[in-house]
C-alpha positions, 0 to 999 in steps of 0.5 A: 767838479763839484762832488766830492774830492779825491782821495789820493797824494797826488804826487803828479804835483812834482811830475805835471809840468804842463800843470803848473807852468801853465799856473806860474804863466796864468797866475803871476800877475794880477792886481793883489801881486808884483807884476810878471814881464808881458807876453809877446801876445800881448806887447803885440795886441797892445799895439792896436789899442794907444793909450788914451787921457779919456777912461775907457769903458769896458762893458762884462756880459754876466755878473756871476764871479768872473765877471765880479772879479774882473770888474774889481781889478778895472775899477783898480786901473781906472776903468769905466765898467758896466755889467749887464746881466740877464737874471735879477741877482748876480752870482750866475750859477753861484746861487743859495735857496733856503731850506724848510728849517731855514738853513741856506745852500748851495745850489751851486758849487759846495766845495773849495777845490784844494787849500796851497794858495787858493784864494777862495779859502783865503775869503772864506777865512776874510769871511767868516765862512765855516767850511768843513771836510770828513775823514775819507772813511768809505762807506759803501752798498753793494748791488744786493743793497749790502753796506759792506764793512768798512774794511772793505769799503776803504780797500776798493775805495783806495784800489779804485784811487790808487787807478785815477792817481796813474791815468791821471800819470799816464796822461800827463807824460801820453798824451802824444800817444793816446787816442782821443777815442780813448775812455777813462774807463777804459784805462780802467778796465786794464788797471782792475785784472792788475789790481785784483788779480786771480781766476776764481769766481771771488776774484770776478767778484771784486774786480766788478765791484771794482768796476762799479766804483768807477761809477762815482767818478761822474759825480765829480765831473759832472759826465759818466766816466765811460765818456772821460777823455784820457788823452786829456784826463789831466786837465781834472787835475786840482788845486794841491790839497784837500777839497773843503765843505763848504758849509757855511755857503757861498754867500758871504765869498760871494758878498765880498767879491761882489762889493768892489763892484756895487761900489764902483761900477754899473750893475743892469739886472736883467738885461740880457743881451741878444747880440754881440758885436765886434768893432769891425762892425761900428762906424766907432770902431767899438764893440757894442751889444745889442739888448733883448729889448733892442737897446744898443750899447758902446764899449772901448771893449766887452768881456763874455764872461757866460757859460761856455754851455751859453756860447756853446747855443748862441755862436749865432749872437756874435758878429762877425761870425767867429773866428773857426778856431775860437769856434772850433774849441767853444764847441770841443771842451765838454760840459757836464750836467751835475745836479744835486738834491737836499732831503732834508730830516727832522733829526740825523737818524744816520749818526745813530749807531745801528745795533751792530755799531754801525753809522754813516758818517760823511760819504755814502755810495749805493753801487749799481743797485739791482732792488730798486728796478721800479724807480731806477731800472737803469741802476744809476749809482747813487752818492751822497754828502751827509750835512749833520756832522759838519761843524755848523751843519744840519739833518740833511743828504745830499744827493749827487746825480750826473748824466742820464740821471740829471736828465731824467730828474730834471725832466720829470720835476718839471712835467709835475704840477705841483709841490706836492709832486715833485716832493713825491716824486723825490722821496719815493725816488730815494727811499730805496738808499736813505731806508738802508742808512743805518737806524733807520726804522719806518716807524720814527717820524725821523727818519722820513724825509720832510722836504727837497730841494733839487737843481735844475741847471739842464733847464737853466738856458742862462746856465748854457743848460749844464754845469761847467767844462769838462773833456771828453772822449774825442777830443784831440786838442783840449789844451789848446781850446782853453787857451784859444778861449783864453786869448779871446776875439781882441783884434774885434775888441771881444775877450772871454773870461769863466771857469773853461779860460782857468788856468789849467788846474783850476778848470770847472771850479769858482777858483777857475772863475774867480782866477779867469776874471782877474787874468783877462782884465790884467789883459785888457789893461795891459793893451792902454799901457796900464799896470800895477806898481810892485808890491809885496807878494799877497798884498794889495796895492792901492796904485797904479800907474794909468798910462795917462 
């Protein structure tokens, strides 16, 4: 979940008991908080791993947020930790590159989703990372390229998000009776006539406009609204509070999370894991891995933090074969394809009021354009976040793409041989949209982009050729699938972590990845009788019972 924040009040936090019951169960025990009572599953599994005087060796596959946070917690408990990372860097899908003017931008997560008890926001504050938000005004261009007045844009936006809020509530209260084939788009189509009644042609045009607003949901989850599960729409809920754009990037946050691992763990970069073996395949009854260069490494426990997309594509890497229910869970949860394109300009001309007094600040949307048939015959809706008006911002437009548009953009860019060809393609593709911004002047050099940077997570096999978990039409047991992945495969000494195993309220987010690494480390530690001594809630503790 990396696009703009939902502009709704979220009263569901008082009514969505499954989400917050799950959050409480998953978050009430960590190395930074007082201990919880272990679950029945924890107590049963603990019998399989007796205490030992020797510090257990834990392997972690993947050095993203989940793996790094997991290492931090395990090191506090006194474990020996080795991280295996296929890339030549840490961070996984948390990654930055500079624009032409030197400003760093995030190619992965851009947002901090929710402000209530969010550890990523705490880390942003601790590291003096600049975060910002805009007033939620809607700058909307209709299908003919006309900029709506703010009043109309706000009205359509408010109605749409009211329907989204109603869909959350409906999904929460009626999950058991909703057909897996029903989509969020089905629900939106049913509700639009209630919001805009009437039979005149003018009312029909308004209903069409509102339906076009629905496309914007795709930029939130990385997949089109017509494939979004209504039955499990409640799993798309986020942490309470507004979403903040991380204008300072995730770089310092990542450095802070990685610091304990760099100081206390062994980190092996450019180490690609090709096989993951459970302990039943080893004479020593310990899990082990094989690397692409035929090295084998044995551990006492192994935690796999690879993206969900990687797990979907590499079931054959596990020995013995994954349990049927775990394999089913991995394949059942959807995987998005959100991509980003940054366009840099000499100056933020869109912030200069036009002769009519209009300007764009924050978000802009171009709904189902009819006027760009040569470059966009599919009439993909476009959304932009302008970064110039933020504290510490720069003259850059950030476009989000998803679904078939992401596939088209990334495959086309891969087919072009030179940087100039790629830039020319991007400038031409997005010109019908940025050229409609207020104060655009074809003769003004400030109105012409000078640089572009585009992501290609779809072409990245280590990212699982996509972005993050979501919940698609046809899903039958979404919440149970997530819970199954959280449990992992402890009988074989193999555990899973990542945003796809997070508390429900943080699935698909950087916060979820962080929490998942924390929680799986605690579960592993619990099997050896290790526990954190009582400490003030929110404060860190330096003492642990190592169970020796």
